[in-house]
C-alpha positions as CSV (number, residue, x, y, z in Angstrom):
1,M,64.7,20.4,-35.5
2,Y,64.7,18.4,-32.2
3,L,61.5,17.5,-30.5
4,K,60.4,15.2,-27.6
5,L,57.1,13.3,-27.5
6,C,55.2,11.7,-24.7
7,P,54.0,8.1,-25.2
8,G,50.4,8.3,-26.6
9,D,50.9,11.8,-28.0
10,S,51.5,12.7,-31.6
11,L,52.6,15.7,-33.8
12,K,52.0,16.6,-37.4
13,L,54.7,17.4,-39.9
14,H,53.9,19.8,-42.8
15,A,55.8,19.9,-46.1
16,P,56.1,23.3,-47.7
17,T,53.5,24.5,-50.1
18,G,54.1,24.5,-53.9
19,Y,55.2,20.9,-54.0
20,T,53.6,17.6,-55.1
21,S,54.3,13.9,-55.0
22,F,55.3,13.8,-51.3
23,F,57.4,10.9,-49.8
24,W,58.1,10.8,-46.1
25,Y,61.1,9.0,-44.6
26,N,62.0,7.8,-41.1
27,N,65.7,7.3,-40.4
28,G,66.2,7.4,-44.2
29,V,63.7,4.6,-44.8
30,L,60.6,5.3,-47.0
31,I,57.4,5.2,-44.9
32,P,54.9,3.1,-46.8
33,G,51.7,5.1,-47.8
34,A,53.1,8.4,-46.5
35,T,52.4,10.4,-49.6
36,D,50.4,13.4,-48.3
37,S,51.7,16.9,-47.6
38,T,51.4,16.1,-43.9
39,Y,52.5,13.2,-41.8
40,T,51.5,12.4,-38.2
41,V,54.4,11.2,-36.0
42,K,53.8,8.9,-33.1
43,A,57.2,7.3,-32.8
44,A,60.8,8.3,-32.4
45,G,63.0,8.8,-35.4
46,S,64.6,11.3,-37.8
47,Y,61.9,12.4,-40.3
48,T,62.5,13.9,-43.8
49,V,60.4,14.5,-46.8
50,S,61.1,14.6,-50.6
51,A,58.7,16.2,-53.1
52,S,58.5,17.4,-56.6
53,S,57.9,21.0,-57.5
54,A,55.6,22.4,-60.1
55,S,58.4,22.1,-62.6
56,S,58.7,18.4,-61.7
57,C,62.1,18.9,-60.2
58,P,62.7,16.8,-57.1
59,S,63.5,18.4,-53.8
60,G,64.7,16.9,-50.5
61,N,64.4,18.1,-46.9
62,C,67.9,18.9,-45.8
63,C,66.9,19.6,-42.2
64,P,65.3,16.5,-40.6
65,V,62.9,16.6,-37.7
66,I,64.3,14.5,-35.0
67,V,61.8,13.1,-32.5
68,E,62.7,11.4,-29.2
69,M,60.2,9.7,-26.8
70,N,60.1,10.8,-23.2
71,T,59.9,7.9,-20.8
72,P,57.7,8.9,-17.9
73,P,57.6,6.7,-14.8
74,A,55.3,3.7,-15.1
75,P,51.8,4.0,-13.6
76,V,51.7,2.9,-9.9
77,R,49.0,0.7,-8.4
78,T,49.1,0.7,-4.6
79,N,46.7,-0.6,-1.9
80,V,46.1,0.8,1.5
81,S,44.1,-0.6,4.4
82,V,42.4,1.5,7.1
83,C,39.6,1.1,9.6
84,A,36.3,2.4,8.2
85,G,35.9,6.1,9.1
86,T,39.6,6.5,9.9
87,P,41.6,9.1,7.8
88,A,44.2,7.9,5.4
89,T,46.9,10.0,3.7
90,L,47.5,9.2,0.0
91,T,50.7,10.6,-1.5
92,A,51.8,10.8,-5.2
93,S,55.2,11.7,-6.4
94,G,57.1,12.2,-9.7
95,G,55.0,15.0,-11.0
96,V,55.0,18.8,-11.1
97,T,51.2,19.0,-11.1
98,Y,48.6,16.6,-9.7
99,L,44.8,16.1,-10.1
100,W,43.1,13.5,-7.9
101,S,39.7,11.9,-8.6
102,T,38.5,13.9,-5.6
103,G,39.3,17.1,-7.4
104,E,42.2,18.0,-5.2
105,T,45.5,19.2,-6.8
106,T,48.1,18.6,-4.1
107,S,50.6,15.7,-4.1
108,S,49.1,14.4,-0.8
109,I,45.4,14.2,0.2
110,S,43.5,12.9,3.2
111,V,40.5,10.6,2.7
112,T,38.1,9.0,5.1
113,P,36.3,6.2,3.3
114,S,33.5,4.3,4.9
115,F,33.7,1.5,2.2
116,N,36.3,0.2,-0.2
117,T,37.2,3.0,-2.6
118,I,39.5,3.4,-5.6
119,Y,41.2,6.8,-6.0
120,T,43.2,7.9,-9.0
121,V,45.7,10.7,-9.5
122,T,46.9,12.1,-12.8
123,K,50.3,13.7,-12.6
124,V,52.1,15.7,-15.2
125,T,55.9,15.2,-15.2
126,A,58.5,17.9,-15.8
127,E,58.7,16.7,-19.4
128,G,55.0,17.3,-19.9
129,C,53.9,13.7,-19.9
130,S,50.8,12.6,-18.2
131,V,50.7,9.5,-16.0
132,T,47.7,8.1,-14.0
133,D,48.4,6.2,-10.7
134,T,45.7,4.3,-8.8
135,V,45.3,3.7,-5.1
136,G,42.8,1.2,-3.7
137,V,41.8,1.9,-0.1
138,T,40.2,-1.0,1.8
139,A,38.0,0.3,4.6
140,N,37.9,-2.5,7.2
141,P,34.8,-2.5,9.4
142,A,35.2,-2.4,13.2
143,P,33.5,-4.8,15.6
144,S,29.9,-3.6,16.1
145,L,28.5,-5.6,19.0
146,A,30.4,-7.3,21.9
147,G,28.0,-10.2,22.4
148,A,28.8,-10.0,26.2
149,V,27.0,-12.2,28.7
150,S,27.5,-11.9,32.5
151,I,27.2,-14.9,34.8
152,C,27.1,-14.6,38.5
153,S,28.0,-16.9,41.4
154,D,27.1,-16.6,45.1
155,N,30.2,-18.7,46.0
156,G,28.1,-21.1,48.0
157,T,26.9,-18.4,50.5
158,P,23.4,-17.4,49.3
159,S,22.8,-15.3,52.3
160,N,26.0,-13.2,51.9
161,P,26.0,-11.0,48.8
162,G,29.3,-9.5,49.9
163,D,31.3,-12.4,48.3
164,D,29.3,-12.6,45.1
165,T,31.4,-12.7,41.9
166,F,30.7,-12.8,38.1
167,T,32.3,-14.0,35.0
168,F,31.6,-13.0,31.4
169,T,31.9,-14.3,27.9
170,L,32.2,-12.6,24.5
171,N,31.0,-13.3,21.0
172,P,31.5,-10.1,19.0
173,S,30.0,-9.5,15.6
174,G,31.2,-7.2,12.8
175,G,34.8,-6.4,12.5
176,S,37.3,-8.0,10.1
177,G,40.0,-10.6,10.3
178,T,39.6,-14.0,12.0
179,T,40.6,-13.1,15.6
180,Y,40.3,-10.3,18.1
181,T,41.9,-9.3,21.4
182,I,40.6,-7.4,24.4
183,T,42.3,-4.5,26.2
184,G,41.3,-2.3,29.1
185,S,40.5,-3.4,32.6
186,V,40.5,-7.0,31.3
187,T,43.0,-8.3,28.7
188,G,43.1,-11.4,26.6
189,G,43.4,-13.0,23.2
190,P,43.8,-13.5,20.4
191,I,40.4,-15.1,20.3
192,A,38.7,-16.7,17.3
193,Y,35.7,-15.0,15.8
194,G,32.5,-16.9,15.4
195,S,32.1,-18.7,18.7
196,V,31.5,-17.9,22.4
197,S,34.8,-17.2,24.2
198,S,36.0,-18.8,27.3
199,A,34.8,-17.1,30.5
200,F,36.8,-14.2,31.9
201,G,36.9,-13.8,35.7
202,P,35.7,-14.3,38.3
203,Y,35.5,-10.7,39.4
204,S,33.9,-9.2,42.5
205,I,30.4,-7.8,41.8
206,A,31.0,-5.2,44.5
207,A,33.9,-3.8,42.5
208,G,31.5,-2.8,39.7
209,A,31.6,-3.0,35.9
210,K,34.6,-3.8,33.7
211,T,35.4,-1.6,30.7
212,I,37.1,-3.2,27.7
213,N,38.0,-2.6,24.1
214,I,37.6,-5.3,21.4
215,V,40.3,-5.0,18.8
216,D,40.1,-7.1,15.7
217,A,43.1,-8.5,13.8
218,N,43.2,-5.4,11.5
219,G,43.5,-3.0,14.5
220,C,39.8,-1.8,14.2
221,A,38.2,-1.4,17.6
222,L,34.9,-1.3,19.5
223,N,36.0,0.8,22.4
224,N,34.7,1.4,25.9
225,V,32.4,-1.6,26.2
226,S,31.0,-1.8,29.7
227,I,30.5,-5.3,31.1
228,T,27.9,-4.8,33.8
229,P,27.7,-7.5,36.5
230,P,24.3,-8.7,37.9
231,S,23.2,-6.7,40.9
232,T,23.5,-9.8,43.2
233,C,23.6,-13.5,43.0
234,S,22.7,-14.4,46.6
235,S,19.1,-15.7,46.8
236,C,18.5,-15.1,50.5
237,Q,17.1,-11.8,51.7
238,P,19.1,-9.9,54.3
239,D,18.6,-11.0,57.9
240,I,15.3,-9.7,59.2
241,C,15.0,-8.6,62.8
242,I,12.5,-10.9,64.5
243,P,10.9,-9.3,67.5
244,I,10.9,-11.4,70.7
245,T,8.0,-11.3,73.1
246,V,9.0,-11.7,76.8
247,T,6.5,-13.0,79.4
248,R,7.2,-12.9,83.1
249,I,6.7,-16.2,84.9
250,H,5.8,-16.0,88.6
């Protein structure tokens, strides 16, 4: 008889009834302590048994049970990084059936973790062996606040708001990695996290707000940040019409 066994599994061999004094062998070598009518096999080999009948006549097993071990693929440990709240596709292979820790039973699943999560998938190979793979998903946080500050300039003409300009700095919080870049109507970077950036600009106040995206080193973004300029920097009020009184002189 020829059988295959998965690692970690076992099978029980039974000697015929009506015999006593059992001795089990693996590849012709006596197995120490194997003197019961049954023997549990956990390793490869050619197993036979010898026993005595009620008449004390010895008997041997002419038909060995040959056991081979299946060799399933080694368990796989992988790591995936995504931005928190962004879907990630996890794919397993090498099985005919799958069972994920989420309860799903397809080879690929989509997950959207908001924090670091470990997923497992147990797959059964064509030989019937079970293997558990592990996938660690790192959920990188996106920048949460821009830390933008607008600074205006009247360009030396406090009575002329038409030439007023502004600059702005950034000091974002949240996010991951050590640097960030900005895209959109203003571009720049990479810029180091943790300190106020150099000033961007100057830009015309009359042209309105600037819309930017702050993207950290892991590609996670705070999008559509509006940098609003001050309404005006000029300190003088618009010219006021001063009435003139005319007196006729004779």
